[in-house]
Backbone and ligand atoms as CSV (ligand in chain L), in Angstrom:
chain,resi,resn,atom,element,x,y,z
A,1,MET,N,N,-100.542,-116.806,-100.451
A,1,MET,CA,C,-100.688,-115.870,-101.564
A,1,MET,C,C,-102.008,-115.133,-101.413
A,2,ALA,N,N,-102.015,-113.931,-101.965
A,2,ALA,CA,C,-103.192,-113.099,-101.749
A,2,ALA,C,C,-103.350,-112.114,-102.903
A,3,ILE,N,N,-104.590,-111.765,-103.157
A,3,ILE,CA,C,-104.874,-110.704,-104.121
A,3,ILE,C,C,-104.900,-109.386,-103.346
A,4,LEU,N,N,-104.044,-108.466,-103.753
A,4,LEU,CA,C,-103.917,-107.191,-103.039
A,4,LEU,C,C,-104.725,-106.111,-103.763
A,5,PRO,N,N,-105.179,-105.106,-103.019
A,5,PRO,CA,C,-105.861,-103.983,-103.687
A,5,PRO,C,C,-104.873,-103.227,-104.576
A,6,ILE,N,N,-105.315,-102.858,-105.772
A,6,ILE,CA,C,-104.458,-102.099,-106.692
A,6,ILE,C,C,-104.685,-100.612,-106.473
A,7,ARG,N,N,-103.584,-99.913,-106.206
A,7,ARG,CA,C,-103.648,-98.457,-105.999
A,7,ARG,C,C,-103.878,-97.767,-107.334
A,8,THR,N,N,-104.729,-96.771,-107.312
A,8,THR,CA,C,-105.025,-96.024,-108.532
A,8,THR,C,C,-104.692,-94.539,-108.328
A,9,VAL,N,N,-104.547,-93.835,-109.430
A,9,VAL,CA,C,-104.270,-92.399,-109.346
A,9,VAL,C,C,-105.431,-91.706,-108.624
A,10,PRO,N,N,-105.168,-90.728,-107.779
A,10,PRO,CA,C,-103.888,-90.054,-107.499
A,10,PRO,C,C,-103.191,-90.551,-106.217
A,11,ASP,N,N,-103.190,-91.855,-105.950
A,11,ASP,CA,C,-102.510,-92.368,-104.753
A,11,ASP,C,C,-101.028,-91.944,-104.775
A,12,PRO,N,N,-100.555,-91.285,-103.698
A,12,PRO,CA,C,-99.180,-90.758,-103.728
A,12,PRO,C,C,-98.096,-91.836,-103.838
A,13,VAL,N,N,-98.390,-93.083,-103.452
A,13,VAL,CA,C,-97.358,-94.126,-103.544
A,13,VAL,C,C,-96.945,-94.349,-105.001
A,14,LEU,N,N,-97.844,-94.030,-105.934
A,14,LEU,CA,C,-97.554,-94.204,-107.361
A,14,LEU,C,C,-96.559,-93.153,-107.859
A,15,ARG,N,N,-96.339,-92.115,-107.054
A,15,ARG,CA,C,-95.452,-91.025,-107.473
A,15,ARG,C,C,-94.099,-91.040,-106.765
A,16,GLU,N,N,-93.915,-92.016,-105.876
A,16,GLU,CA,C,-92.621,-92.112,-105.180
A,16,GLU,C,C,-91.588,-92.812,-106.058
A,17,LYS,N,N,-90.323,-92.446,-105.859
A,17,LYS,CA,C,-89.246,-93.241,-106.462
A,17,LYS,C,C,-89.024,-94.418,-105.520
A,18,ALA,N,N,-89.302,-95.625,-105.994
A,18,ALA,CA,C,-89.252,-96.810,-105.127
A,18,ALA,C,C,-87.807,-97.142,-104.741
A,19,LYS,N,N,-87.661,-97.753,-103.570
A,19,LYS,CA,C,-86.326,-98.097,-103.048
A,19,LYS,C,C,-85.833,-99.414,-103.632
A,20,ARG,N,N,-84.518,-99.514,-103.771
A,20,ARG,CA,C,-83.915,-100.775,-104.210
A,20,ARG,C,C,-84.156,-101.855,-103.161
A,21,VAL,N,N,-84.273,-103.086,-103.607
A,21,VAL,CA,C,-84.409,-104.222,-102.695
A,21,VAL,C,C,-83.007,-104.616,-102.245
A,22,PRO,N,N,-82.707,-104.520,-100.923
A,22,PRO,CA,C,-81.351,-104.831,-100.482
A,22,PRO,C,C,-81.056,-106.329,-100.490
A,23,GLU,N,N,-82.094,-107.131,-100.260
A,23,GLU,CA,C,-81.886,-108.581,-100.174
A,23,GLU,C,C,-83.202,-109.265,-100.533
A,24,ILE,N,N,-83.108,-110.337,-101.344
A,24,ILE,CA,C,-84.335,-111.044,-101.733
A,24,ILE,C,C,-84.659,-112.069,-100.646
A,25,ASP,N,N,-85.364,-111.612,-99.635
A,25,ASP,CA,C,-85.687,-112.474,-98.487
A,25,ASP,C,C,-87.121,-113.014,-98.643
A,26,PRO,N,N,-87.596,-113.824,-97.677
A,26,PRO,CA,C,-88.944,-114.401,-97.821
A,26,PRO,C,C,-90.045,-113.353,-97.981
A,27,SER,N,N,-89.851,-112.156,-97.431
A,27,SER,CA,C,-90.904,-111.139,-97.580
A,27,SER,C,C,-91.005,-110.682,-99.040
A,28,ILE,N,N,-89.868,-110.662,-99.742
A,28,ILE,CA,C,-89.877,-110.299,-101.167
A,28,ILE,C,C,-90.506,-111.425,-101.989
A,29,GLN,N,N,-90.198,-112.669,-101.632
A,29,GLN,CA,C,-90.822,-113.809,-102.333
A,29,GLN,C,C,-92.346,-113.758,-102.174
A,30,ARG,N,N,-92.790,-113.411,-100.969
A,30,ARG,CA,C,-94.233,-113.324,-100.711
A,30,ARG,C,C,-94.848,-112.173,-101.515
A,31,LEU,N,N,-94.129,-111.051,-101.536
A,31,LEU,CA,C,-94.605,-109.904,-102.326
A,31,LEU,C,C,-94.777,-110.298,-103.791
A,32,ILE,N,N,-93.775,-110.994,-104.346
A,32,ILE,CA,C,-93.833,-111.403,-105.758
A,32,ILE,C,C,-95.018,-112.349,-105.984
A,33,ASP,N,N,-95.200,-113.313,-105.089
A,33,ASP,CA,C,-96.340,-114.239,-105.226
A,33,ASP,C,C,-97.668,-113.481,-105.187
A,34,ASP,N,N,-97.777,-112.540,-104.274
A,34,ASP,CA,C,-99.015,-111.761,-104.164
A,34,ASP,C,C,-99.225,-110.885,-105.407
A,35,MET,N,N,-98.120,-110.330,-105.933
A,35,MET,CA,C,-98.240,-109.507,-107.146
A,35,MET,C,C,-98.710,-110.352,-108.328
A,36,ILE,N,N,-98.209,-111.602,-108.429
A,36,ILE,CA,C,-98.629,-112.490,-109.527
A,36,ILE,C,C,-100.121,-112.794,-109.402
A,37,ASP,N,N,-100.571,-113.122,-108.196
A,37,ASP,CA,C,-102.009,-113.379,-107.980
A,37,ASP,C,C,-102.838,-112.155,-108.346
A,38,THR,N,N,-102.353,-110.993,-107.944
A,38,THR,CA,C,-103.084,-109.745,-108.174
A,38,THR,C,C,-103.154,-109.434,-109.669
A,39,MET,N,N,-102.016,-109.640,-110.385
A,39,MET,CA,C,-101.982,-109.394,-111.835
A,39,MET,C,C,-102.929,-110.346,-112.562
A,40,HIS,N,N,-102.924,-111.629,-112.154
A,40,HIS,CA,C,-103.807,-112.605,-112.802
A,40,HIS,C,C,-105.273,-112.274,-112.551
A,41,ASP,N,N,-105.567,-111.803,-111.349
A,41,ASP,CA,C,-106.946,-111.502,-110.988
A,41,ASP,C,C,-107.474,-110.278,-111.739
A,42,ALA,N,N,-106.577,-109.322,-112.015
A,42,ALA,CA,C,-107.023,-108.009,-112.534
A,42,ALA,C,C,-107.900,-108.087,-113.799
A,43,PRO,N,N,-107.549,-108.771,-114.897
A,43,PRO,CA,C,-106.224,-109.278,-115.214
A,43,PRO,C,C,-105.394,-108.198,-115.888
A,44,GLY,N,N,-104.064,-108.399,-115.851
A,44,GLY,CA,C,-103.173,-107.446,-116.510
A,44,GLY,C,C,-101.952,-108.163,-117.040
A,45,VAL,N,N,-101.121,-107.445,-117.809
A,45,VAL,CA,C,-99.911,-108.044,-118.358
A,45,VAL,C,C,-98.667,-107.619,-117.587
A,46,GLY,N,N,-98.848,-106.781,-116.574
A,46,GLY,CA,C,-97.688,-106.382,-115.791
A,46,GLY,C,C,-98.136,-105.667,-114.536
A,47,LEU,N,N,-97.221,-105.631,-113.567
A,47,LEU,CA,C,-97.537,-104.952,-112.311
A,47,LEU,C,C,-96.214,-104.562,-111.645
A,48,ALA,N,N,-96.204,-103.398,-111.035
A,48,ALA,CA,C,-95.036,-102.943,-110.284
A,48,ALA,C,C,-95.438,-102.822,-108.815
A,49,ALA,N,N,-94.479,-103.081,-107.917
A,49,ALA,CA,C,-94.791,-103.129,-106.483
A,49,ALA,C,C,-95.520,-101.866,-105.970
A,50,PRO,N,N,-95.163,-100.663,-106.439
A,50,PRO,CA,C,-95.899,-99.485,-105.945
A,50,PRO,C,C,-97.407,-99.569,-106.213
A,51,GLN,N,N,-97.792,-100.321,-107.250
A,51,GLN,CA,C,-99.228,-100.443,-107.563
A,51,GLN,C,C,-99.993,-101.244,-106.512
A,52,VAL,N,N,-99.253,-102.006,-105.678
A,52,VAL,CA,C,-99.908,-102.672,-104.540
A,52,VAL,C,C,-99.470,-102.010,-103.230
A,53,GLY,N,N,-98.973,-100.766,-103.338
A,53,GLY,CA,C,-98.684,-99.970,-102.153
A,53,GLY,C,C,-97.320,-100.213,-101.534
A,54,VAL,N,N,-96.438,-100.939,-102.253
A,54,VAL,CA,C,-95.114,-101.250,-101.719
A,54,VAL,C,C,-94.069,-100.512,-102.555
A,55,SER,N,N,-93.381,-99.552,-101.927
A,55,SER,CA,C,-92.463,-98.707,-102.675
A,55,SER,C,C,-91.084,-99.355,-102.771
A,56,LEU,N,N,-91.038,-100.477,-103.494
A,56,LEU,CA,C,-89.797,-101.222,-103.733
A,56,LEU,C,C,-89.670,-101.499,-105.230
A,57,ARG,N,N,-88.383,-101.702,-105.667
A,57,ARG,CA,C,-88.118,-101.877,-107.099
A,57,ARG,C,C,-88.296,-103.342,-107.505
A,58,VAL,N,N,-89.557,-103.728,-107.629
A,58,VAL,CA,C,-89.936,-105.077,-108.052
A,58,VAL,C,C,-91.011,-104.939,-109.123
A,59,ILE,N,N,-90.822,-105.646,-110.259
A,59,ILE,CA,C,-91.843,-105.636,-111.315
A,59,ILE,C,C,-92.109,-107.063,-111.773
A,60,ILE,N,N,-93.305,-107.302,-112.283
A,60,ILE,CA,C,-93.604,-108.578,-112.932
A,60,ILE,C,C,-94.315,-108.283,-114.248
A,61,ILE,N,N,-94.083,-109.173,-115.216
A,61,ILE,CA,C,-94.692,-109.037,-116.544
A,61,ILE,C,C,-95.092,-110.427,-117.017
A,62,GLU,N,N,-96.283,-110.530,-117.590
A,62,GLU,CA,C,-96.668,-111.793,-118.228
A,62,GLU,C,C,-97.527,-111.473,-119.448
A,63,THR,N,N,-96.896,-111.533,-120.610
A,63,THR,CA,C,-97.638,-111.307,-121.849
A,63,THR,C,C,-98.272,-112.635,-122.270
A,64,PRO,N,N,-99.245,-112.593,-123.180
A,64,PRO,CA,C,-99.911,-113.841,-123.584
A,64,PRO,C,C,-98.944,-114.889,-124.144
A,65,GLU,N,N,-97.813,-114.434,-124.695
A,65,GLU,CA,C,-96.855,-115.384,-125.288
A,65,GLU,C,C,-95.999,-116.085,-124.237
A,66,MET,N,N,-95.990,-115.583,-122.994
A,66,MET,CA,C,-95.072,-116.119,-121.988
A,66,MET,C,C,-95.701,-117.271,-121.216
A,67,GLU,N,N,-94.871,-118.265,-120.888
A,67,GLU,CA,C,-95.382,-119.436,-120.171
A,67,GLU,C,C,-95.470,-119.192,-118.672
A,68,GLU,N,N,-94.650,-118.277,-118.186
A,68,GLU,CA,C,-94.712,-117.941,-116.762
A,68,GLU,C,C,-94.339,-116.474,-116.584
A,69,PRO,N,N,-94.720,-115.886,-115.465
A,69,PRO,CA,C,-94.420,-114.467,-115.277
A,69,PRO,C,C,-92.906,-114.210,-115.199
A,70,LEU,N,N,-92.490,-113.091,-115.770
A,70,LEU,CA,C,-91.118,-112.613,-115.621
A,70,LEU,C,C,-91.093,-111.711,-114.391
A,71,CYS,N,N,-90.256,-112.048,-113.407
A,71,CYS,CA,C,-90.138,-111.240,-112.189
A,71,CYS,C,C,-88.765,-110.595,-112.202
A,72,LEU,N,N,-88.712,-109.290,-112.021
A,72,LEU,CA,C,-87.424,-108.603,-111.989
A,72,LEU,C,C,-87.321,-107.749,-110.725
A,73,VAL,N,N,-86.220,-107.962,-110.016
A,73,VAL,CA,C,-85.912,-107.186,-108.816
A,73,VAL,C,C,-84.807,-106.202,-109.186
A,74,ASN,N,N,-84.970,-104.955,-108.772
A,74,ASN,CA,C,-84.018,-103.879,-109.085
A,74,ASN,C,C,-83.713,-103.783,-110.589
A,75,PRO,N,N,-84.741,-103.786,-111.428
A,75,PRO,CA,C,-84.493,-103.715,-112.868
A,75,PRO,C,C,-83.974,-102.340,-113.280
A,76,GLU,N,N,-83.118,-102.350,-114.286
A,76,GLU,CA,C,-82.581,-101.099,-114.832
A,76,GLU,C,C,-82.593,-101.174,-116.348
A,77,ILE,N,N,-82.945,-100.050,-116.971
A,77,ILE,CA,C,-82.839,-99.951,-118.423
A,77,ILE,C,C,-81.359,-99.846,-118.774
A,78,VAL,N,N,-80.884,-100.734,-119.641
A,78,VAL,CA,C,-79.488,-100.694,-120.078
A,78,VAL,C,C,-79.374,-99.859,-121.346
A,79,LYS,N,N,-80.325,-100.075,-122.263
A,79,LYS,CA,C,-80.233,-99.421,-123.560
A,79,LYS,C,C,-81.609,-99.403,-124.223
A,80,VAL,N,N,-81.932,-98.315,-124.847
A,80,VAL,CA,C,-83.131,-98.276,-125.685
A,80,VAL,C,C,-82.762,-97.637,-127.017
A,81,SER,N,N,-83.517,-98.003,-128.053
A,81,SER,CA,C,-83.322,-97.346,-129.345
A,81,SER,C,C,-84.622,-97.400,-130.138
A,82,GLY,N,N,-84.738,-96.483,-131.065
A,82,GLY,CA,C,-85.904,-96.436,-131.935
A,82,GLY,C,C,-87.150,-95.962,-131.212
A,83,GLU,N,N,-88.183,-95.758,-131.977
A,83,GLU,CA,C,-89.456,-95.300,-131.423
A,83,GLU,C,C,-90.589,-95.996,-132.133
A,84,ARG,N,N,-91.689,-96.136,-131.429
A,84,ARG,CA,C,-92.925,-96.611,-132.062
A,84,ARG,C,C,-94.103,-96.119,-131.236
A,85,VAL,N,N,-95.248,-96.040,-131.852
A,85,VAL,CA,C,-96.460,-95.611,-131.148
A,85,VAL,C,C,-97.194,-96.859,-130.675
A,86,VAL,N,N,-97.583,-96.853,-129.389
A,86,VAL,CA,C,-98.321,-97.986,-128.819
A,86,VAL,C,C,-99.605,-97.464,-128.182
A,87,ASP,N,N,-100.567,-98.360,-128.067
A,87,ASP,CA,C,-101.828,-98.023,-127.409
A,87,ASP,C,C,-101.739,-98.612,-126.005
A,88,GLU,N,N,-101.612,-97.736,-125.007
A,88,GLU,CA,C,-101.246,-98.205,-123.672
A,88,GLU,C,C,-102.361,-97.995,-122.659
A,89,GLY,N,N,-102.393,-98.884,-121.656
A,89,GLY,CA,C,-103.315,-98.745,-120.532
A,89,GLY,C,C,-102.577,-99.088,-119.256
A,90,CYS,N,N,-103.218,-98.870,-118.114
A,90,CYS,CA,C,-102.569,-99.123,-116.823
A,90,CYS,C,C,-103.638,-99.475,-115.794
A,91,LEU,N,N,-103.376,-100.503,-114.998
A,91,LEU,CA,C,-104.336,-100.909,-113.961
A,91,LEU,C,C,-104.550,-99.803,-112.930
A,92,SER,N,N,-103.599,-98.891,-112.832
A,92,SER,CA,C,-103.736,-97.789,-111.872
A,92,SER,C,C,-104.484,-96.592,-112.462
A,93,VAL,N,N,-104.793,-96.687,-113.760
A,93,VAL,CA,C,-105.627,-95.673,-114.431
A,93,VAL,C,C,-106.755,-96.441,-115.116
A,94,PRO,N,N,-107.615,-97.086,-114.332
A,94,PRO,CA,C,-108.560,-98.039,-114.909
A,94,PRO,C,C,-109.561,-97.387,-115.850
A,95,GLY,N,N,-109.846,-98.131,-116.929
A,95,GLY,CA,C,-110.897,-97.685,-117.836
A,95,GLY,C,C,-110.458,-96.751,-118.941
A,96,TYR,N,N,-109.149,-96.541,-119.083
A,96,TYR,CA,C,-108.664,-95.610,-120.105
A,96,TYR,C,C,-107.493,-96.205,-120.869
A,97,LYS,N,N,-107.320,-95.730,-122.083
A,97,LYS,CA,C,-106.127,-96.040,-122.870
A,97,LYS,C,C,-105.736,-94.775,-123.632
A,98,ALA,N,N,-104.483,-94.776,-124.094
A,98,ALA,CA,C,-104.046,-93.656,-124.925
A,98,ALA,C,C,-102.837,-94.085,-125.737
A,99,GLU,N,N,-102.660,-93.440,-126.864
A,99,GLU,CA,C,-101.486,-93.706,-127.683
A,99,GLU,C,C,-100.329,-92.864,-127.186
A,100,ILE,N,N,-99.193,-93.527,-126.971
A,100,ILE,CA,C,-97.972,-92.810,-126.593
A,100,ILE,C,C,-96.802,-93.384,-127.402
A,101,THR,N,N,-95.664,-92.734,-127.301
A,101,THR,CA,C,-94.472,-93.219,-127.993
A,101,THR,C,C,-93.594,-93.979,-127.013
A,102,ARG,N,N,-93.215,-95.182,-127.388
A,102,ARG,CA,C,-92.279,-95.993,-126.605
A,102,ARG,C,C,-91.079,-96.329,-127.481
A,103,SER,N,N,-90.054,-96.923,-126.835
A,103,SER,CA,C,-88.877,-97.344,-127.590
A,103,SER,C,C,-89.180,-98.604,-128.389
A,104,LEU,N,N,-88.493,-98.733,-129.519
A,104,LEU,CA,C,-88.648,-99.928,-130.363
A,104,LEU,C,C,-87.877,-101.100,-129.740
A,105,ASN,N,N,-86.662,-100.820,-129.306
A,105,ASN,CA,C,-85.796,-101.858,-128.736
A,105,ASN,C,C,-85.457,-101.488,-127.293
A,106,VAL,N,N,-85.594,-102.460,-126.402
A,106,VAL,CA,C,-85.380,-102.209,-124.978
A,106,VAL,C,C,-84.521,-103.329,-124.393
A,107,THR,N,N,-83.440,-102.953,-123.726
A,107,THR,CA,C,-82.623,-103.933,-122.998
A,107,THR,C,C,-82.632,-103.550,-121.529
A,108,VAL,N,N,-82.937,-104.544,-120.702
A,108,VAL,CA,C,-83.074,-104.328,-119.259
A,108,VAL,C,C,-82.210,-105.356,-118.535
A,109,LYS,N,N,-81.610,-104.941,-117.416
A,109,LYS,CA,C,-80.944,-105.923,-116.564
A,109,LYS,C,C,-81.580,-105.871,-115.181
A,110,GLY,N,N,-81.427,-106.963,-114.449
A,110,GLY,CA,C,-81.996,-107.018,-113.108
A,110,GLY,C,C,-81.728,-108.385,-112.503
A,111,LEU,N,N,-82.388,-108.646,-111.384
A,111,LEU,CA,C,-82.247,-109.937,-110.715
A,111,LEU,C,C,-83.553,-110.699,-110.822
A,112,THR,N,N,-83.458,-112.025,-111.018
A,112,THR,CA,C,-84.645,-112.868,-110.951
A,112,THR,C,C,-85.044,-113.024,-109.488
A,113,ARG,N,N,-86.162,-113.664,-109.236
A,113,ARG,CA,C,-86.593,-113.867,-107.850
A,113,ARG,C,C,-85.658,-114.811,-107.103
A,114,ASP,N,N,-84.805,-115.531,-107.855
A,114,ASP,CA,C,-83.790,-116.388,-107.217
A,114,ASP,C,C,-82.472,-115.648,-107.023
A,115,GLY,N,N,-82.441,-114.383,-107.384
A,115,GLY,CA,C,-81.227,-113.597,-107.195
A,115,GLY,C,C,-80.222,-113.748,-108.317
A,116,ARG,N,N,-80.653,-114.350,-109.436
A,116,ARG,CA,C,-79.776,-114.534,-110.584
A,116,ARG,C,C,-79.793,-113.268,-111.435
A,117,ARG,N,N,-78.598,-112.844,-111.911
A,117,ARG,CA,C,-78.540,-111.677,-112.799
A,117,ARG,C,C,-79.047,-112.053,-114.181
A,118,VAL,N,N,-79.952,-111.251,-114.711
A,118,VAL,CA,C,-80.434,-111.520,-116.068
A,118,VAL,C,C,-80.422,-110.241,-116.890
A,119,ARG,N,N,-80.380,-110.440,-118.196
A,119,ARG,CA,C,-80.482,-109.339,-119.143
A,119,ARG,C,C,-81.593,-109.720,-120.117
A,120,ILE,N,N,-82.560,-108.860,-120.280
A,120,ILE,CA,C,-83.717,-109.144,-121.133
A,120,ILE,C,C,-83.690,-108.174,-122.307
A,121,LYS,N,N,-83.780,-108.738,-123.514
A,121,LYS,CA,C,-83.859,-107.896,-124.709
A,121,LYS,C,C,-85.222,-108.080,-125.340
A,122,ALA,N,N,-85.871,-106.984,-125.671
A,122,ALA,CA,C,-87.173,-107.072,-126.317
A,122,ALA,C,C,-87.216,-106.065,-127.448
A,123,SER,N,N,-87.971,-106.400,-128.486
A,123,SER,CA,C,-88.010,-105.546,-129.666
A,123,SER,C,C,-89.402,-105.536,-130.270
A,124,ASP,N,N,-89.977,-104.339,-130.377
A,124,ASP,CA,C,-91.214,-104.156,-131.125
A,124,ASP,C,C,-92.343,-105.081,-130.658
A,125,ASP,N,N,-92.429,-105.328,-129.355
A,125,ASP,CA,C,-93.496,-106.205,-128.869
A,125,ASP,C,C,-94.030,-105.712,-127.522
A,126,LEU,N,N,-95.025,-106.450,-127.017
A,126,LEU,CA,C,-95.662,-106.052,-125.762
A,126,LEU,C,C,-94.671,-106.110,-124.594
A,127,LEU,N,N,-93.710,-107.037,-124.661
A,127,LEU,CA,C,-92.707,-107.118,-123.591
A,127,LEU,C,C,-91.879,-105.838,-123.529
A,128,ALA,N,N,-91.467,-105.336,-124.693
A,128,ALA,CA,C,-90.674,-104.090,-124.726
A,128,ALA,C,C,-91.457,-102.942,-124.100
A,129,GLU,N,N,-92.726,-102.849,-124.464
A,129,GLU,CA,C,-93.598,-101.798,-123.920
A,129,GLU,C,C,-93.753,-101.955,-122.406
A,130,ALA,N,N,-93.995,-103.206,-121.974
A,130,ALA,CA,C,-94.247,-103.450,-120.551
A,130,ALA,C,C,-92.992,-103.199,-119.707
A,131,LEU,N,N,-91.816,-103.520,-120.250
A,131,LEU,CA,C,-90.576,-103.269,-119.493
A,131,LEU,C,C,-90.446,-101.773,-119.208
A,132,GLU,N,N,-90.654,-100.950,-120.231
A,132,GLU,CA,C,-90.569,-99.504,-120.006
A,132,GLU,C,C,-91.680,-99.019,-119.076
A,133,HIS,N,N,-92.888,-99.555,-119.273
A,133,HIS,CA,C,-94.045,-99.128,-118.467
A,133,HIS,C,C,-93.830,-99.447,-116.979
A,134,GLU,N,N,-93.382,-100.674,-116.679
A,134,GLU,CA,C,-93.237,-101.081,-115.274
A,134,GLU,C,C,-92.038,-100.394,-114.605
A,135,ILE,N,N,-90.961,-100.189,-115.374
A,135,ILE,CA,C,-89.806,-99.486,-114.793
A,135,ILE,C,C,-90.159,-98.009,-114.571
A,136,ASP,N,N,-91.000,-97.456,-115.432
A,136,ASP,CA,C,-91.533,-96.116,-115.152
A,136,ASP,C,C,-92.241,-96.105,-113.793
A,137,HIS,N,N,-93.058,-97.131,-113.535
A,137,HIS,CA,C,-93.808,-97.161,-112.272
A,137,HIS,C,C,-92.882,-97.062,-111.051
A,138,ILE,N,N,-91.756,-97.791,-111.067
A,138,ILE,CA,C,-90.885,-97.757,-109.882
A,138,ILE,C,C,-90.109,-96.440,-109.788
A,139,ASN,N,N,-90.208,-95.632,-110.846
A,139,ASN,CA,C,-89.629,-94.286,-110.797
A,139,ASN,C,C,-90.697,-93.215,-110.578
A,140,GLY,N,N,-91.925,-93.649,-110.293
A,140,GLY,CA,C,-92.999,-92.700,-110.011
A,140,GLY,C,C,-93.631,-92.088,-111.251
A,141,VAL,N,N,-93.395,-92.728,-112.399
A,141,VAL,CA,C,-93.906,-92.195,-113.670
A,141,VAL,C,C,-95.093,-93.034,-114.149
A,142,ILE,N,N,-96.125,-92.384,-114.623
A,142,ILE,CA,C,-97.313,-93.046,-115.165
A,142,ILE,C,C,-97.427,-92.661,-116.636
A,143,TYR,N,N,-97.925,-93.591,-117.471
A,143,TYR,CA,C,-97.880,-93.350,-118.923
A,143,TYR,C,C,-98.610,-92.081,-119.327
A,144,THR,N,N,-99.607,-91.677,-118.525
A,144,THR,CA,C,-100.355,-90.464,-118.864
A,144,THR,C,C,-99.466,-89.215,-118.778
A,145,ASP,N,N,-98.313,-89.340,-118.099
A,145,ASP,CA,C,-97.380,-88.209,-118.028
A,145,ASP,C,C,-96.867,-87.809,-119.414
A,146,TYR,N,N,-96.918,-88.770,-120.354
A,146,TYR,CA,C,-96.386,-88.497,-121.693
A,146,TYR,C,C,-97.403,-87.788,-122.589
A,147,LEU,N,N,-98.626,-87.644,-122.093
A,147,LEU,CA,C,-99.665,-87.013,-122.921
A,147,LEU,C,C,-99.579,-85.490,-122.821
A,148,ASP,N,N,-99.878,-84.824,-123.918
A,148,ASP,CA,C,-99.910,-83.358,-123.903
A,148,ASP,C,C,-101.162,-82.865,-123.196
A,149,SER,N,N,-102.231,-83.680,-123.265
A,149,SER,CA,C,-103.504,-83.258,-122.678
A,149,SER,C,C,-104.294,-84.492,-122.242
A,150,PRO,N,N,-105.052,-84.376,-121.120
A,150,PRO,CA,C,-105.898,-85.504,-120.689
A,150,PRO,C,C,-106.954,-85.869,-121.734
A,151,ASP,N,N,-107.219,-84.942,-122.662
A,151,ASP,CA,C,-108.191,-85.219,-123.725
A,151,ASP,C,C,-107.734,-86.372,-124.622
A,152,GLN,N,N,-106.424,-86.685,-124.565
A,152,GLN,CA,C,-105.913,-87.775,-125.394
A,152,GLN,C,C,-106.260,-89.152,-124.823
A,153,LEU,N,N,-106.752,-89.200,-123.583
A,153,LEU,CA,C,-107.193,-90.461,-122.989
A,153,LEU,C,C,-108.518,-90.883,-123.619
A,154,ARG,N,N,-108.612,-92.177,-123.916
A,154,ARG,CA,C,-109.834,-92.742,-124.483
A,154,ARG,C,C,-110.530,-93.581,-123.421
A,155,ARG,N,N,-111.804,-93.344,-123.213
A,155,ARG,CA,C,-112.563,-94.121,-122.241
A,155,ARG,C,C,-112.840,-95.509,-122.816
A,156,LEU,N,N,-112.599,-96.552,-122.027
A,156,LEU,CA,C,-112.862,-97.925,-122.462
A,156,LEU,C,C,-114.145,-98.433,-121.834
A,157,GLU,N,N,-114.885,-99.167,-122.623
A,157,GLU,CA,C,-116.110,-99.768,-122.074
A,157,GLU,C,C,-116.352,-101.093,-122.747
A,158,PRO,N,N,-116.207,-102.238,-122.105
A,158,PRO,CA,C,-115.786,-102.372,-120.718
A,158,PRO,C,C,-114.259,-102.308,-120.604
A,159,VAL,N,N,-113.750,-102.429,-119.385
A,159,VAL,CA,C,-112.319,-102.357,-119.138
A,159,VAL,C,C,-111.621,-103.517,-119.849
A,160,GLY,N,N,-110.569,-103.201,-120.608
A,160,GLY,CA,C,-109.836,-104.211,-121.343
A,160,GLY,C,C,-108.947,-105.050,-120.443
A,161,SER,N,N,-108.340,-106.088,-121.011
A,161,SER,CA,C,-107.540,-107.002,-120.201
A,161,SER,C,C,-106.060,-106.826,-120.459
A,162,ASP,N,N,-105.694,-105.763,-121.191
A,162,ASP,CA,C,-104.274,-105.599,-121.502
A,162,ASP,C,C,-103.701,-104.391,-120.785
A,163,GLU,N,N,-104.178,-104.156,-119.588
A,163,GLU,CA,C,-103.661,-103.053,-118.805
A,163,GLU,C,C,-102.450,-103.503,-118.012
A,164,GLU,N,N,-101.623,-102.552,-117.656
A,164,GLU,CA,C,-100.388,-102.848,-116.954
A,164,GLU,C,C,-100.366,-102.108,-115.643
L,1,NI,NI,NI,-99.286,-99.475,-115.069
């Protein structure tokens, strides 16, 4: 396991549409382990493979309420509904936060690291926000894309621990 460098804007890998994982082989298991180490080290509540320079559809999330990281391979949004305003940050945009609108209810499907099909439902919590945030990453989208102006970014001092 290893702590990998986190890519930050304007690294072009963050803007690619990541490729689906064809098979969960040992290289994917290693990637997931390295992503978990990297997220814990940052620290952050989520990480997508493009943030460590790997353009594959793999995300991990670990909110303070979770006992272990949630790893999703080839995750897809099944359904969203409602809206709420959240205060969001990103490890790839270090030192900043901004308020954006996210969905209230989020349902996602994908594969666990063991290749098991799962469906995750989240509502009005950090998990719901992180699911949308990390799936945005594998589609080349960064939360700052939702801002009307860069002036809406707030400088943090020091860097908070709830970045994704
Ligand atoms: Ni992020």
